[in-house]
ZAVO-761341 format. One record per atom (N, C-alpha, C, O): residue in one letter; y negated, x negated, z negated. Coordinates in pm, whole numbers, plus 50000, padded with zeros to 5 digits. Layout:
# residues N
AYXZ...
***
This chain:
# residues 346
M931338253282334M930038244982300M929118255382382M929328257082502G927808264182298G927018272682322G925578266382328G925188258382243R924768270782441R922968271482420R922598272582273R921768264882225L923028279382221L922318286782090L922528274981967L921768273981870R923548267681987R923378254681916R922298244381887R922128237981783W921648243981991W920418236182004W918908240681994W917908233682007L918988254181969L917738260181959L916718257981837L915548261681844P917418250181696P916658247081623P915868237081675P914658234881666F917178228881758F916368215881763F915588214781842F914838205081846L915558225081932L914598221282038L913288227382013L912288222882070A913208240881902A912218245281860A911228238481782A910278244281729G911498222681773G910968213881708G910208205681776G909378199181712L910298204081912L909868194082017L908618200382030L908088200481919P907778206682130P906198212582175P905238203982008P904158198182018L905788205281912L905128199981823L904688180381818L903778173981765L905788176981897L905798164181912L904748161682020L903828153682004F904968169782144F904418168782242F902958169782231F902208163682307A902588176482148A901038180782144A900068160882138A898878158582159A901258150382102A900428139182092A900468130282154A901598128682198E899588120582193E899408108682347E900478102482293E900618105582174P901298094982333P902558089882289P901718076282221P901928071682109E901078073182284E899908058282213E899458063882075E899508054981990T899078074382031T898708079381901T899778080781772T899528078581653Q900968084881826Q902248084281741Q902488077781632Q902008066681651P902918078181538P903258066781476P904498058481499P905578064181517G904358041781498G905668033381575G905248027381674G905658016481712Y904268034881734Y904178031681899Y903518020581900Y902688022681812P903398013881926P902227999681905P901717996782044P900507994982060R902607996282154R901907997682262R903637999882398R904847998582378G902788003482524G903238004382660G902647999482721G901447996982704E903587995382847E902857988382979E903767988983113E904997988683109L903107989683215L904237992783315L904427973383367L903547965383399I905827971883355I905967959583404I905577957183523I905667945183547Y905157963483613Y904627957083727Y903387973283761Y903547983683698P902077971283884P901527983683881P901817989184008P902237984284113L901498000183973L901668014684070L900958007784212L901418013584310D900278000384239D899687996284336D900207986384354D899867982884467H901127976384295H901787961984327H902797962284309H903387956784216R903567973384451R905217974584366R905587966284510R905087964884621P907277959984407P907467955784517P908427956284629P908667948584722T908927968384590T909497975684675T909037992384623T908407996184523P909668000384741P909318017084761P909998028184630P909658039584598Q910988019784582Q911478025784471Q912048022284372Q912058010484406C912668022184250C912848012984163C914298022284052C914268034484043H914968017384009H915798024683858H916248018883829H916228007983887A917358021683672A918208016483638A917558005983556A917867995383609S916838003783457S916147987783399S917007986183328S917867994983337T917207978283254T917717964083121T917247954483098T917087944583169I916887956982963I916587943682923I917427938082824I918347945582790A917377925082756A917737916882673A916367910782649A915307911182710E917017902282484E916237892682413E916877881682473E918077882382502T916037869082499T916777853182524T916027843182419T914897847482397P916307831182349P915657822882341P914377820782384P913497816782307S914167823182505S912697819882511S912137833582535S911007834682584G912707841882510G911517858982536G912367870282602G913407868482667L912007877482586L912197891682689L912527887982872L911797879682927V913427893582937V914377892583062V914427907483081V915057913282992A913927914783174A914037931083225A915077927283352A915067915583390A915807935083408A915927936783545A915997950583537A915747957383438W916517956183700W916467970883773W916767971883879W916417960783917F917217977483979F917767978084098F916557986884176F916077997484135G916177979784301G915097985684363G915237982284515G915837971784534G914827988684624G914447993384791G913988004584837G913578014984785E914088001784918E913688017584967E914018031084899E913188039584865K915198031684885K915488044684796K916858039084749K917428029784806E917418046584620E918498046584584E919878049584670E920248060884703G920678035384704G921728039884777G921728032684919G922718028684980S920018031584970S919758024985030S920528007585081S920738000584982P920818002785179P921827991685189P920377983385144P920957976985056D919187979185136D918217968085107D918227970384932D917677962284857V918727978984898V919207982384748V919157964484699V919837956484764G918237959484573G918697945084539G918347946184391G917527954684356I918957937684295I918497933284177I917587923584186I917527912384236W916487935384090W915237925984047W915027925683915W915587933283835L914037914883880L914077905283756L912397900583723L911507896683800S912407902783576S911377897883520S911737895183383S912407900583295R910647879183411R910867871883242R909507872683194R908537867983253H909477881783031H908437878382982H907607865482926H908027858482834G906337863182998G905797854282969G905037853682789G904357844482744G905387865082725G904487864582578G903427869382589G902877873082485E902527871982754E901527879282720E901957890382820E901687902082794N902537887282921N902507898583014N904107897383082N904757886883076W904507907583134W905097902383298W905217896383415W905007904283507P905477885783449P905087883983553P905737890583700P906647898883707E905107885383794E905787894783938E907387895383945E907997886383888P907997903483999P909517906383944P910087896284080P909187894484162V910887892184101V912207882584230V913437894084201V913667902184111Q913947890884304Q914627894284364Q915757886984339Q915917878084422V917077887784204V918197876484220V919267880184278V920017871084314A919667894184305A921057895484366A920957907684488A920387918584488N921617901784570N921357915684714N923637916584703N924587910984647G923307928884812G924697933984865G924867932184997G925197940485082I924517916085011I925257918485159I926547907985164I926807897685102Q927067913885242Q928657909485264Q928717898285339Q929077886985306S928217903385476S928527893985587S927267898085665S926647907685621P926637889785814P925687891685902P925887908385916P924877915385904E926927913585937E926267923785963E926277936485883E925767946885923L926977934885751L927177941085653L926177943085532L925787933885460R925917952185523R924987950285309R925247958985251R925147967985335Y925497962585177Y925657976785082Y924377973184979Y923877962284952P924057985984933P923057986484790P923767979784674P924977977884675C923027976484580C923177969284457C922867982784358C922087991284400W923457984384230W923307994784159W923367986683997W923897976283959N922497997983925N922647993883762N923027977883720N924207974383713P922087970183698P922427962283644P922187962183463P921427970383413V922727954883402V922787952883307V923167938983227V924227932683229L921857936283151L921767922183097L922037922382946L921677930382860F922937908982940F923367907082800F923267894582702F923757884182747Q922997894382638Q923207878482569Q923677874982467Q923117878482363P924887866882461P925697870882361P924887860682271P923967853082300K925747863782118K925527854281988K925457834582071K924577826182054Q926517833582140Q926437820482214Q926897819882381Q927717828182419G926417811082467G926577813082595G925347818782624G924387824282569P925857814382756P924447819282874P924277836982877P925117845482847L923057838482918L922697855282982L923147852983085L923117844483175L924007870583034L924667871683148L924287887683218L923937897183148L924397888483345L923657898383449L924917905483530L925197902483647F925667915583449F926417920783538F925467935783624F924447941183582Y926047938383720Y925757942683833Y926787953783926Y928007952483917K926267963084001K927367968084084K927057966384247K925957969684292V927767962684305V927647963284511V928677978184534V929657981184466G928157985184641G928757993184695G928268000684751G927028000484755P929198013484842P928348023084909P928018033384833P927258040684897S928248037684721S928748047984662S928828044784504S929278033484483P928498052284386P929118049584243P930718054784290P931428054184190R931088057184348R932778065284358R933778054184428R934998055284436A932688038984497A933478027384524A932618022184523A932108021884635W931988016384439W931607999084401W932117995684322W932888002584256W931747979084291W932627969484190W931447960884142W930327957784183G932377958084017G931097950083915G931337933883975G932357927784008M929967930483971M929947919583974M928817911683848M928017918183780L928997897983840L928297890283716L927997877883745L928837870183792M926637873883719M925577860683736M925667858183596M925887867383516A925487845283557A925127837083446A923937831783502A923597831183620S923077826383351S922027816983334S922147807283219S922747811183119T921677796283222T921787792583122T920267784983081T920007774783017D919417795283152D917937789283124D917427802583046D916227802983016Q917897808783026Q917117826583005Q916287833083082Q915337840683060G916967827283208G917067841583351G916357832583448G916107838383554K915887817583442K915327812783547K915877810883663K915327814683766T916957805183661T917817806283738T919327810683730T919777811883616W920077812983823W921517822583808W922577814783870W922187806783955S923757815283850S924787810783902S925577821484003S925567833483977E926097817284093E926817823584199E927267836184125E927937834984022P926817852884191P927627860084194P929257859584219P929647855184327R929957862984147R931187867584149R932107878884101R932247879183979R932587885784155R933417901884144R934467897484054R935117887284035L934347913883985L935137909383818L936667910483851L937367903883775G937417918283962G938217921883971G938727932683971G937957942283978E940127935083965E941067944683953E941547953483859E942197947383774D941507961683847D942567964383730D943617979983770D943017990683775P944707979983787P945747992683802P945048007283730P945288018583773A944258004583627A944368018583559A942978023383604A942698035083577I942068015883670I940428019483725I940498015883841I939788022783914G941118006783900G941058002784037G939697991484046G940317980984063H938817989184044H937647978584028H937387978883920H937527988983851L936767964183865L936207959183729L934867965083762L934307963883872L934347972083648L932737972283635L932277968683592L931097968783626G932757960083442G931527959883320G931077966883257G931787976683236P929867967083196P929417976583155P928567983683255P927877977083333V928577998283257V928288005483378V926688010983375V926168013383484K926218012183301K924988014683265K924418007583133K923238003883135N925138005683026N924398005282890N924957992882835N926167992582853K924447981582769K924717970482702K926247970482643K926827979982589P926657959882662P927777958282584P927497952482423P926417947282395I928557953982326I928317949182223I929327937482168I930527939782180Q929017927982123Q929887917882065Q930347922281968Q929627927181881L931787921781956L932407925981807L932357912681706L931697902581732A933307914781568A933327904181481A934247890081576A933947878181568D935087894281640D935887883081685D935317875881798D935937866581851G934017880081843G933577873281934G933557879182064G932507877982127S934647886282125S934577896282225S933367909882258S932767918682196L933447907282329L933047915782459L933277931382499L933637934182614L932997944082377L933427956582434L932247960082537L931097960882493C932537962482691C931787968582765C932037983582801C933107988082841P931077989282784P931288008682749P930918011082929P929838008882983S931888014882980S931878019883109S932328029183167S932548036583071S932778036983290S933198046883342S933598049683506S932928041883575T934398057683584T934498057183709T934608071883735T935168079983661E934048074183843E933708087883933E934448089384017E934518101484038H935358081684110H936528085084172H937178091884156H937588096084264A937798098484045A938968108284020A938698114583880A939408114283780G936768123883911G936128126683796G935618121183691G936218111083654W934618124583625W933788114883532W934788112183410W935008121283329R935438098983396R935958091683294R935598082183253R935348072283322V935438083083089V935068068583038V936118057183035V937288060483055H935878045883016H936778034582964H935968025482903H934738026182900F936678016382851F935808005082808F936887990082867F938077988182889E935637982282872E936527964282917E935967956982832E934787955982797R937217950082791R936937939782671R937047926182770R937617924782878S936377917882701S936587906782758S936457892082598S935537890582518T937727884482611T937637873682488T936907857482541T936967846982476D936157859782697D936057849182713D934567850882793D934187842582875L933997859682765L932267860182805L932347865882993L931377866583069G933627868883022G933447876583137G934537875683252G934637880583364Q935457865683161Q936127857383251Q937747862983305Q938347860283409T938147871783191T939427879883214T938787889583153T937687888483098W939387898483159W939607914283131W940597918883040W941557911883009E940337933082985E941257940882918E940397953582958E939177955582960V941617962182992V940907977383018V941387988582916V942447994782932I940857989882850I940988002382743I940378014482812I939258015782862G941768026182796G941418041082874G941878038682994G942638029783033P941378047383051P940218060983039P940468066382933P941668068082913I939558070882831I939498080082738I939568090582738I940138094382636N939148101982829N939348112482900N939458119282981N938618118383071A940588129982994A940348134083132A939068141283187A938298147183110A938848140583333A937788147783380A937378160883313A936208162083277E938228170483296E937918183483226E938548181883036E939638178382990P937178186682968P936688201383024P935478189983020P934558193383095F935218176682948F933718171282956F933988159883075F934888151483065G933178160883177G933148148383231G931758140883233G930648142683284I932358131983156I931638121583087I931578102983163I932498095883205I930348100883155I930158089283246I929348083383103I929288089582998Q928698068783130Q927778056283103Q927408058282950Q926358062482901P928558053882891P928528059782731P927698045182719P927758035482795S926748047382572S926508035582510S926988036682369S927318047782326I927038026582296I928028020682174I926988018982041I926048011182024L927438027581968L926908024181798L927948023081724L928998029481734A927518010681607A928408004581491A927608012081388A926418015181385Y928778014281291Y928548014581141Y929088004681052Y929897995981082A928408007380903A928887996280827A930327996780763A930897989280683D930698008380827D932388011880805D933328007980890D934518010880880G932898002280961G933897998181088G933838002681219G933737996681326R933968018881180R933808027081302R932678023681404R931758015581389L932928031081505L932158026681653L932058037381704L933108043181675Q931348044881774Q930738060381811Q930248056681980Q929838045181993I930248063182074I929838063282193I929078077082205I929328086782133L928208076682296L927468090682321L927218086582492L926838075782539C927588099282561C927718101182685C927198109382786C927408121482796R926618103482851R926498113282981R927018126183024R928018126283096S926738131683005S927878149183085S927048159183163S925858162583154R928338164083267R927518176083320R927508191683291R927398201383367Q927708190083103Q928138201983066Q926468202582946Q926508205782827Q925638199982996Q924288203182917Q924268198582798Q923308201282726A925448189882747A924878181782623A925188167782612A926108162982678I924528161082538I925508144682503I926638146582464I926558154082366V927968143182491V929158137082433V929688127182326V929058116682324E930278127782274E930748118482167E931998114682174E932798120082250S932318104082086S933888099182093S934098090381969S933398080381990W934648089181864W934618075081779W936258069781771W937368074281799S935688057081716S936858051981746S936898038781583S936108029381569A938068042481483A938388035981382A938708021181412A938438013181323D939168017581504D939658005581515D939447989081618D940157979781658Q937787994281625Q937407982681707Q937717985181827Q938137976281901G937547999781873G937108001782027G938618000282054G938767992682150K939958005381997K941148003982070K941828017982066K942858020382130T941268026281995T941528041882055T940358049482037T939398043081995W940158062982060W939018071682068W939318079382045W940528080282069S938818089981992S938928103381956S938648113182067S937968109682164P939258128082055P938778129682182P937478136182225P937228147282178P936868132082285P935128133782320P935328150582306P936238158482332A933678151782239A933538163482193A931238164482193A930388155682177A931138177182214A929788181082280A929508177582100A930118179681995T928058170282148T927218168382002T925938184882027T925998191982127A925168186881937A924068192281935A922718186782065A921668192682092M923328171982133M921458171382170M921718170382301M922368161382353P921118181382366P920878182582520P920998171182605P920558159982576N921628174182713N921468164682818N921508171082966N922338179383002P920368165283054P920638176683178P920918168683302P920268168283407N922188161483264N922848150283369N922498140383380N922498136183495A921958130583264A920918119183265A921228109783201A921808113983101G921188097783201G921578084083152G920578087583002G919588094983003T921038081382895T920868076582801T920958063782719T921658055282772D920548061182628D921018046082558D920468050782423D919748059882383A921288038382364A921208040382232A921578027282123A922428019582168V921078024381994V920858010481941V921558012381802V921488023781757T922168003681733T922158004481584T921217992981521T921377980781531L919978001181439L919037996081410L919597985081281L920737987381239A918787972781217A919237959781133A919317972781026A920437972080976D918637983880972D918577989080889D920008000680819D920278005080708G920618001880954G921628010780959G921378021581045G922218026781118R920208024681036R919988037181146R920428035181277R920798024081316Q920428047781370Q921078047681474Q919638054781592Q918968064481558L919498049381689L918158051481759L918858056481895L919778049981944L918458066381943L918798070982093L917378076182174L916368082382142V917788071782267V916378073482389V917128082282506V918128079082572Y916258095382512Y917288107682604Y916208115782635Y915198118782569N916548118582734N915468133682779N916028145582720N917218147882742P915368153482648P915968166782497P916098179382623P915868190582579T916318178882719T916038192882833T917778194082894T918588184982912T917908208982915T919048207182989T918848205883134T919798205083213A917788205683164A917348206183347A915938194083336A915098194583247G915958184483443G914918176183460G915428164883405G916538162783357R914238155783423R914288143883387R912998137783311R912628125983308S912208152983229S910788147883163S911168156383095S911838165183148P910838157182933P910348151382869P911728133682817P912958133682814L911008125082795L911658115482733L911398107482592L910418100282572S912338109582507S912078111182374S913058100282280S914118097082333V912678093082111V913438090882055V913538102481948V912688111081921A914798100681892A915588101381798A915918093581681A915608081681677L916498099081587L917018087781535L918388096581393L918548108681378S918848089581343S920188090481278S920518084681188S920378072481201A921038088981069A921588079880957A923208081080982A923858071780935N923918091281050N925348091381027N925798097481193N926798104381217G924978093781275G925318098081405G925528110481454G925618112681575T925658122781330T925738135981380T923958142581371T923488148181470D923308141281269D922388146081271D921428135881332D921398123681319W920518145581416W919718137381456W918008140081440W917748151881467T917298135381419T915928139581429T914848134381527T914488122581524P914448141581598P913068138681724P912118133481606P911808137081492V911788121981706V910308114481635V909608108981695V908538106181640L909808104981819L908828100881917L908898106882076L909948105882138V907968111582122V908218116582230V907678103582362V906458103782369L908178095482438L907448084982555L907008091182658L906128085882725E907478102682689E906948106082841E906928121582830E907968126382784D905758131782869D906328143282857D905368153582985D905218165782978A904828144483096A904028147883155A905528148983298A906698145183292K904798155583405K905768162383509K906528151583626K905878143183687G907528152783637G907918136583725G909008135183646G909388141383546E909668121883734E910858114283632E910468104983508E909468097783508F911168105783424F911168095383293F912758094583229F913228100083130S913338085683324S914818086083305S915498067183297S915108055883325Y916968075683228Y917438060583236Y917038048683127Y917008037283174P916838049583032P916148039982935P917658032782909P918848034782932A916408019082822A917468009882854A917048007482683A916038013782652V917697998782563V916697999882452V917487988682346V918597989682293I916577978782338I917357969582176I916357969582123I915267975182140Q917117956881993Q916077960081905Q916257938681877Q917237931381858T915097936881885T914557919381902T914837915581732T914937922781633A914897897281756A914867896481567A913837898681548A913927900281426D912957899881566D911527904081478D911497919081441D910527921881371G912377930381474G912657940581381G912357952581485G912917963581485K911197947281586K910967954481707K911947961181787K912977956281833V911497972981800V912747979381940V911777979882099V910587982582111H912817976182211H912197976682311H913167986282399H914387987582387I912307992582487I912638005582543I911937997882713I910967990482732T912588001782775T912608002882900T913168016683006T914278021882990Y912418020083087Y912918035183162Y912058037583282Y910868034483290T912768043383375T912448045483500T911278054683516T911478065383459Y909628053383602Y908418057183574Y908358061783714Y908018054883810R908738074583714R908598080383862R909178071983968R908528069384069R910268067883951R910648060884067R910238050484092R910838041184146Q908818051084043Q908068040184121Q907618023584061Q907158013984122T907878025083948T907768010583868T909098012483738T909978020883723I908647998683651I909598003883526I908518005183394I907388000883419K908668009483286K907728011383186K908528002983058K909708005583036H907977995382998H907897989082887H907437993182772H906207992382771V908047998882637V907058002382532V907887994282406V909017989382400V907007995182329V907327986282170V907497994782083V907028005382125L907967996281972L908368006281870L908587996381732L909427987381725D907677999881628D908287994081510D908988006581461D908568018181462P909918002681427P910948010281376P910798017081235P911368027281195A909838008381163A909478009081045A908488018881023A908168022380910A907988023281124A906738030781113A907248046881127A906878056481060L908138046381226L908628055581225L909168068781144L910008068881053P908478080081201P908758094981081P910548097180976P910698106780900
***
């Protein structure tokens, strides 16, 4: 894996940077979920977004700063016109004397059943554990949080570690996950009963030669699945499954750069794959969108941000109307929501 293989790809990016995001084809609009001068917390990070029957719901973690005990899970439900003031829906209080930070919420709306909110609690990503809440009214109210449990292969169950699950043809949830306490390793947590019980698949890699975490799952018409992962090796790393996630190929570097930052991806209704990522080997700007027909050859099509600062940790879904919705960390001060028209992307 060498940097030379990225040069043709990177060479085209300055042409994209010349345009403001709002003037690029396929970019209908973008908005901050809450204004910079009216922040509920000093910092925020790691957003997630889902579509429910009554509209969009977004969540993220926020507090004094990442890892501070006061960090909780915040949520806003889009009212059709705008994002209302966010509310805190979960915290890491263990007792009157002990409180841990919350991390990495993941919203998911199954085809049938309540809206699910996964998140992590614990002192660090090496010692956190997974929590789950459910909502039967599209995010207005939530069940009491419960811990997901333990597994001998990985320790604490986590659920989806950063990016959304997919729902397989048999109705089961396949959650892309990873651990950091024994090197960076990817595994999957599969549930046939919406998170009541779990089967662990993997880990699928050793910590070397690729330390990988935070996979996102893409699906193909022939039944194959692909994951794209964050790595420490300056490249997005992939793996493939031909048996609905039961077994996976050895991880391999793609031609897509990665600055040790989270990405997300989604399979579009027309069969194309859409990736949101930082197309650099250092820093968390720019933040861009790429498309692929086969998961191997990717074309950069749009730049979301290219100013100085951090624009990172995207979450992406396609809604029933065909639009693509992306949320991401905006300078650690707020969350930005962008709507794209995939039919208009070049």
